[in-house]
N, C-alpha and C positions, 0 to 999 in steps of 0.2 A: 483569484477567487471572487470575481465580480458578479457572476451570473447567479440568480436565485436558484436555478436548476442545477447548480454545481453539486455533484455528489459529495464532494469533500465537506461541504457545509452540514451534511447529515451525520458526520462523525460524532458519536456521543462523547468522545474524549477531546474534542476540539479545544475547549477552554484550557484543559490541562496542558495540551501541546502548546497553546499560545503562551501560557505562563512559563514554560520551560525553554521555548525556542523563539528566536526572533522571526524566523520564517517557518511556521509550523507545517509539518508534513502530516499526512493521514497517520493515525495511531496504529500500533501493531494490532490492537483489537479490531479496529475497523477494517484493516487490510484482511485479516482472517475472516471477518464477516462477509466481505465482498467475495473473497475466494470461495467460501462455503456456499454462498447464494448462487454463484455461477455454476457450481456442481460439476465442473470439469477443469482440468489444468488450464492455466492461462499463460500466454507468452508475455514477456516483460512489456512489449509494445502495447498489448491490449490493456494491461493494467495501468500503464502510464497514461494512455488515452482516456480510459474510463475515469481515472482520478484527476485528470487534467494536471498532471505534473509538468511544470514548466521546464524548458531546457536547462535553466540555471539551477533547478532543483534535482535534476536527474542523478547527479553524483551522490548527493545526500540520501536520496530515496534508494539508490542501489546499496548504499551502506546499511540502511535500515533493513532491506531485504536480506542482505548477507548476515546481519546479526540475527534475524529471525531464523534463518537457515541454520546458523551455528547453534542457536538455542533449541533447535528441534521443533519449531513451530511450523515451518514449511520445509519442503524439499523440492528438488528439481528432478524431473524424469529424464529419460534418455534424450528427449527432444529439447531439453533445457526449459520446459514449461514449468511454471510454479504450481505446486500441489500443496494442499493442507495436510499436515500430519494428523492422524487420528489419535 
């Protein structure tokens, strides 16, 4: 998260995530915001690139997405792209 143009730094819940985790990931709320703003389902790779998820963070980020899916915040379509639940 070195670049000032890093989208992750715009997460309104970044401080909360920093308090809770040694290596903060984008918050659930911010992920939902990004997906909503895109207006179309996104492949995992697109979201990883957009949020600059580092290779060592991918497993934890995948867990966050699975938890969001389990909690009904997101779903995957037939092509496995991530969609926001209404």
